[in-house]
C-alpha positions as CSV (number, residue, x, y, z in Angstrom):
1,M,8.6,39.9,26.6
2,H,10.2,36.7,27.8
3,E,7.6,34.6,25.9
4,Y,8.1,36.7,22.8
5,L,11.9,36.1,22.9
6,D,11.4,32.4,23.4
7,H,9.1,32.3,20.3
8,V,11.6,34.2,18.2
9,S,14.3,31.9,19.3
10,K,12.2,28.8,18.4
11,V,11.3,30.2,15.0
12,A,14.9,31.0,14.3
13,A,16.0,27.5,15.2
14,E,13.3,26.0,12.9
15,I,14.5,28.2,10.0
16,E,18.1,27.2,10.6
17,H,17.1,23.5,10.7
18,K,15.2,23.8,7.4
19,N,18.3,25.3,5.7
20,T,20.7,22.7,7.2
21,Q,21.9,19.7,5.1
22,R,20.4,16.5,6.4
23,Y,22.5,13.3,6.6
24,L,22.2,9.6,6.5
25,Y,24.4,8.0,9.1
26,T,25.6,4.4,9.3
27,N,27.6,2.9,12.2
28,N,31.1,1.4,11.9
29,Y,33.6,0.3,14.5
30,N,34.5,3.9,15.3
31,G,31.1,5.5,15.6
32,W,29.0,7.0,12.8
33,E,29.8,7.8,9.2
34,Q,27.7,10.3,7.3
35,T,26.6,11.0,3.8
36,P,24.2,13.6,2.5
37,F,20.6,12.4,2.6
38,K,18.8,13.3,-0.6
39,H,16.1,10.6,-1.0
40,P,13.1,12.0,-2.9
41,S,10.4,9.8,-1.3
42,T,7.3,11.5,0.0
43,F,4.0,10.2,1.3
44,D,2.4,11.3,-2.0
45,M,4.6,8.9,-3.8
46,L,3.9,5.8,-1.6
47,A,1.6,3.1,-2.7
48,L,-0.6,3.4,0.4
49,D,-4.4,3.6,1.0
50,D,-5.3,7.2,1.7
51,G,-6.6,6.3,5.2
52,L,-3.3,4.9,6.3
53,T,-1.3,7.9,4.9
54,V,-3.5,10.3,6.9
55,R,-3.2,8.2,10.0
56,I,0.7,8.1,9.8
57,K,1.1,11.8,9.0
58,S,-1.3,12.8,11.7
59,D,0.6,10.7,14.3
60,L,3.9,12.3,13.2
61,D,2.5,15.8,13.3
62,V,1.2,15.3,16.8
63,F,4.5,13.9,17.9
64,S,6.4,16.9,16.5
65,K,4.3,19.3,18.5
66,G,4.4,17.1,21.7
67,E,7.3,18.5,23.7
68,S,5.2,19.9,26.5
69,F,3.0,16.8,26.5
70,Y,5.9,14.4,26.9
71,H,7.6,16.4,29.5
72,R,4.4,17.0,31.5
73,N,3.9,13.2,31.6
74,G,7.4,12.3,32.5
75,R,8.1,10.6,29.2
76,A,11.1,10.7,26.8
77,W,10.2,12.7,23.7
78,K,10.4,9.8,21.3
79,R,8.2,7.6,19.2
80,G,8.5,4.0,18.0
81,Y,7.2,2.5,14.7
82,L,7.2,-1.1,13.5
83,L,7.0,-1.5,9.7
84,Y,6.1,-5.0,8.8
85,G,5.0,-6.9,5.7
86,P,6.3,-8.9,2.8
87,P,9.5,-7.9,0.9
88,G,8.9,-5.2,-1.7
89,T,6.1,-3.4,0.0
90,G,7.8,-0.1,0.5
91,K,9.4,-0.2,4.0
92,S,12.5,1.6,3.0
93,S,10.6,4.2,1.0
94,M,8.3,4.7,4.0
95,I,11.4,5.5,6.2
96,A,12.6,8.0,3.7
97,A,9.2,9.6,3.5
98,I,9.0,9.9,7.3
99,A,12.4,11.5,7.5
100,N,11.5,14.0,4.7
101,H,8.2,14.8,6.3
102,M,9.8,15.5,9.6
103,E,13.0,17.0,8.1
104,Y,15.1,14.6,10.3
105,D,18.5,13.0,9.8
106,I,18.5,9.2,9.6
107,Y,20.7,6.8,11.6
108,D,20.8,3.4,10.0
109,L,21.9,1.1,12.8
110,E,23.4,-2.2,11.8
111,L,23.4,-4.4,14.9
112,T,25.8,-6.9,13.3
113,K,28.5,-4.3,13.7
114,V,27.8,-3.7,17.4
115,S,30.0,-5.7,19.7
116,D,28.2,-5.3,23.0
117,N,25.6,-3.3,25.0
118,S,28.2,-0.6,25.9
119,E,28.9,0.1,22.3
120,L,25.2,0.3,21.6
121,K,24.8,2.9,24.4
122,S,27.7,4.9,23.0
123,L,26.1,5.0,19.5
124,L,22.8,6.1,21.0
125,I,24.5,9.0,22.9
126,Q,26.2,10.2,19.7
127,T,22.9,10.6,17.8
128,T,21.4,14.1,17.5
129,R,17.9,15.4,18.2
130,K,15.5,15.4,15.3
131,A,16.6,12.0,14.2
132,V,15.1,8.8,12.8
133,I,17.0,5.8,14.2
134,V,16.4,2.7,12.0
135,I,16.9,-0.9,12.8
136,E,16.0,-3.0,9.7
137,D,15.1,-6.7,9.9
138,I,14.8,-6.6,13.6
139,D,13.7,-10.2,13.8
140,C,17.1,-11.3,12.5
141,S,18.9,-9.1,15.0
142,A,16.8,-10.1,18.0
143,Q,17.4,-13.8,17.3
144,R,21.1,-13.1,17.8
145,C,20.6,-11.8,21.3
146,N,20.0,-13.5,24.6
147,R,17.4,-12.0,26.9
148,T,18.9,-12.8,30.3
149,A,22.3,-12.3,31.8
150,A,22.2,-15.9,32.9
151,E,22.9,-16.9,29.4
152,D,26.4,-15.4,29.4
153,S,27.5,-16.6,26.0
154,D,27.7,-15.3,22.5
155,C,24.4,-13.9,21.5
156,T,25.0,-14.8,17.9
157,S,23.8,-18.1,16.7
158,S,25.9,-20.4,14.6
159,E,23.6,-19.7,11.7
160,S,24.2,-16.0,11.9
161,K,27.9,-16.5,12.2
162,E,27.9,-18.5,9.0
163,S,25.9,-15.8,7.3
164,S,28.1,-12.9,8.4
165,P,31.7,-14.2,8.6
166,G,34.3,-11.7,9.7
167,T,31.9,-9.2,11.3
168,S,31.8,-8.2,14.9
169,S,28.7,-10.2,15.5
170,E,31.1,-13.1,16.0
171,G,31.8,-13.1,19.8
172,S,29.2,-10.4,20.3
173,K,27.9,-9.7,23.8
174,L,25.0,-7.7,22.6
175,T,21.9,-8.9,24.4
176,L,18.1,-8.5,23.9
177,S,18.0,-6.8,27.2
178,G,20.5,-4.3,26.0
179,L,18.4,-3.7,22.9
180,L,15.3,-3.2,25.0
181,N,17.1,-0.7,27.2
182,F,18.3,1.1,24.0
183,T,14.8,1.6,22.8
184,D,12.9,2.3,26.1
185,G,15.4,2.3,29.0
186,L,17.1,5.2,30.9
187,W,19.5,5.7,28.0
188,S,16.8,6.2,25.5
189,C,16.0,9.6,27.0
190,C,19.5,10.9,26.2
191,G,18.2,13.0,23.3
192,E,14.9,14.4,22.2
193,E,12.6,14.4,19.1
194,R,13.8,11.0,18.1
195,I,11.9,8.4,16.1
196,F,12.8,4.7,16.3
197,I,11.8,2.7,13.3
198,F,12.0,-1.1,13.2
199,T,11.3,-3.2,10.1
200,T,10.6,-6.9,9.7
201,N,9.1,-9.3,7.1
202,Y,8.0,-11.6,10.0
203,K,6.2,-9.8,12.8
204,D,5.3,-13.1,14.5
205,R,9.0,-13.9,15.1
206,L,9.5,-10.9,17.4
207,D,9.7,-11.1,21.2
208,P,6.5,-9.6,22.7
209,A,8.7,-7.4,24.9
210,L,9.8,-5.6,21.7
211,L,6.3,-5.1,20.4
212,R,4.8,-3.3,23.4
213,P,3.9,0.4,23.4
214,G,6.8,2.5,24.4
215,R,9.1,0.6,22.1
216,M,7.0,0.0,19.1
217,D,4.1,2.4,19.6
218,M,2.5,2.1,16.2
219,H,2.5,-1.0,14.1
220,I,2.1,-0.3,10.4
221,L,1.4,-3.2,8.0
222,L,2.7,-2.6,4.5
223,S,1.2,-5.3,2.4
224,Y,0.3,-6.1,-1.2
225,C,-0.9,-3.5,-3.6
226,T,-4.5,-2.7,-3.3
227,F,-6.4,-1.0,-6.1
228,P,-6.4,2.5,-4.5
229,A,-2.7,2.1,-4.0
230,F,-2.3,1.0,-7.6
231,K,-4.2,4.1,-8.8
232,K,-1.7,6.3,-6.9
233,L,1.2,4.5,-8.6
234,A,-0.4,4.9,-12.0
235,K,-0.9,8.6,-11.4
236,N,2.8,9.0,-10.4
237,Y,4.4,6.8,-13.1
238,L,1.9,7.1,-16.0
239,G,0.3,10.5,-15.3
240,I,-3.3,9.1,-15.5
241,E,-6.1,9.7,-13.1
242,D,-8.6,7.3,-14.7
243,H,-8.7,4.7,-17.5
244,P,-11.3,2.5,-19.1
245,M,-9.5,-0.6,-17.9
246,Y,-9.8,0.4,-14.2
247,V,-13.1,-1.3,-13.6
248,E,-11.7,-4.6,-14.9
249,L,-8.4,-4.1,-13.0
250,E,-10.2,-3.3,-9.7
251,D,-12.3,-6.5,-10.0
252,A,-9.2,-8.6,-10.9
253,M,-7.1,-7.2,-8.1
254,T,-9.9,-7.8,-5.6
255,R,-10.5,-11.4,-6.7
256,T,-6.8,-12.3,-6.5
257,A,-6.4,-10.7,-3.1
258,H,-4.0,-8.0,-4.3
259,E,-1.2,-10.5,-4.6
260,I,1.3,-8.2,-6.4
261,T,3.7,-6.1,-4.3
262,P,4.1,-2.4,-4.9
263,A,7.7,-2.9,-6.0
264,V,6.7,-5.4,-8.8
265,M,3.7,-3.2,-9.8
266,A,5.9,-0.1,-10.0
267,E,8.4,-1.9,-12.2
268,M,5.7,-2.9,-14.7
269,L,4.6,0.7,-14.9
270,I,8.1,2.1,-15.2
271,S,9.0,-0.2,-18.0
272,N,5.9,1.1,-19.9
273,Q,5.8,4.7,-18.7
274,S,5.5,6.1,-22.2
275,D,2.5,3.8,-23.0
276,P,-0.2,3.7,-20.3
277,D,-2.3,1.2,-22.3
278,A,0.5,-1.3,-22.5
279,A,1.3,-0.8,-18.8
280,L,-2.2,-1.6,-17.8
281,R,-2.4,-4.6,-20.1
282,E,0.8,-6.0,-18.5
283,V,-0.7,-5.6,-15.1
284,M,-3.8,-7.4,-16.1
285,A,-1.7,-10.2,-17.8
286,S,0.2,-10.7,-14.5
287,L,-3.2,-11.4,-12.7
288,L,-4.6,-13.8,-15.4
289,P,-2.9,-17.0,-14.1
290,T,-4.5,-16.6,-10.7
291,L,-7.8,-15.6,-12.1
292,A,-7.7,-18.7,-14.3
293,L,-6.9,-20.8,-11.3
294,L,-9.8,-19.4,-9.3
295,Q,-12.2,-20.0,-12.1
296,A,-10.9,-23.6,-12.6
297,V,-11.2,-24.3,-8.9
298,A,-14.8,-23.0,-8.9
299,N,-15.7,-24.9,-12.1
300,P,-13.1,-27.7,-12.9
301,S,-15.1,-28.7,-16.0
302,D,-14.5,-25.3,-17.6
303,K,-11.7,-25.9,-20.0
304,A,-11.7,-22.2,-21.1
305,A,-10.4,-21.3,-17.6
306,F,-6.9,-22.5,-18.6
307,Q,-7.0,-21.3,-22.2
308,V,-6.4,-17.7,-21.1
309,L,-2.7,-18.4,-21.2
310,P,-0.7,-21.5,-22.2
311,V,-0.8,-24.0,-19.4
312,D,3.0,-23.9,-18.9
313,A,2.8,-20.1,-18.6
314,N,0.1,-20.4,-16.0
315,E,2.1,-22.9,-14.0
316,R,5.2,-20.8,-14.2
317,N,3.4,-17.7,-12.9
318,I,1.3,-19.5,-10.3
319,K,4.5,-20.8,-8.7
320,K,5.3,-17.2,-7.8
321,S,1.8,-16.7,-6.4
322,R,0.7,-16.6,-2.7
323,F,-1.7,-19.4,-3.7
324,R,1.1,-21.6,-5.1
325,G,0.5,-24.6,-2.7
326,R,-3.2,-25.0,-3.7
327,A,-2.5,-23.6,-7.2
328,I,0.0,-26.3,-8.2
329,F,-2.2,-29.1,-6.8
330,F,-5.4,-28.0,-8.6
331,L,-3.5,-27.1,-11.8
332,A,-1.9,-30.5,-12.0
333,A,-5.3,-32.2,-11.4
334,I,-7.0,-30.0,-14.0
335,K,-4.3,-30.6,-16.6
336,R,-4.7,-34.4,-16.1
337,K,-8.4,-34.0,-16.5
338,H,-8.0,-32.1,-19.7
339,V,-5.6,-34.6,-21.1
340,D,-8.0,-37.4,-20.3
């Protein structure tokens, strides 16, 4: 009978939670401010390879059912994720998708508004269970903080002071040690069913102490748009499952090392959403400069390689490419050769 009542109570709590308005919180100098959270992002909408989507959702589902596991092993019921990769690869959309999948509130923590370790603890205590706590651009925040108490000075560098005038980061006493304790110290267990998400464009800049399991348990690379991810975007934005141009596009995207971000790819599709053929032609056109470069590097005597687009257009686009260093060098050499 006791087990039955516990089950009924748990189911009732879950139903109540599903019918409760979820919120997005942001910290100010007096605690947290809230606004209704209505972001539509789901995993089905993200430009991810299917294998990565399955792995993330599986990890989240195991976590959501892990109360007895965590308690049995003497661990706080929390999970940490690091989202890293170039700008425009969907880190914010991923956060929203995770929150929607778990039906959690989001606490968007801006460390530039936190004056010291005590205030950080206070903010943590005020968060609720079933929450996603987000610290974006953690590499920038960590650089402001000293790791040891021996360095008893402002943890904000002169560079960060210049970039954020008038904020509480000036004269801040927030330390990296305090940040570490926030994520995995004694204070981190003051609440359950919480997910910590950190984002960065530069994983290599992070202190190894932040990266270890227990703080950032799962590292998720969100990178340039692969062809399977592109097909998902095309299905969402253009309503197409397949297209005669897909064979050519797959080859082009593979050869150019998928150098377009999902954000840029999505914009091309959105601007041509009523004309799938035009959308796919624009995607192919965006890849042509790099394809021409690769062909020219492989065969410098092939003048046709740079007749795909006007040379000035090639140069203008290649400067935006991940290959821009080598590209500009080879492009200049080939242009001189053609002129000669």
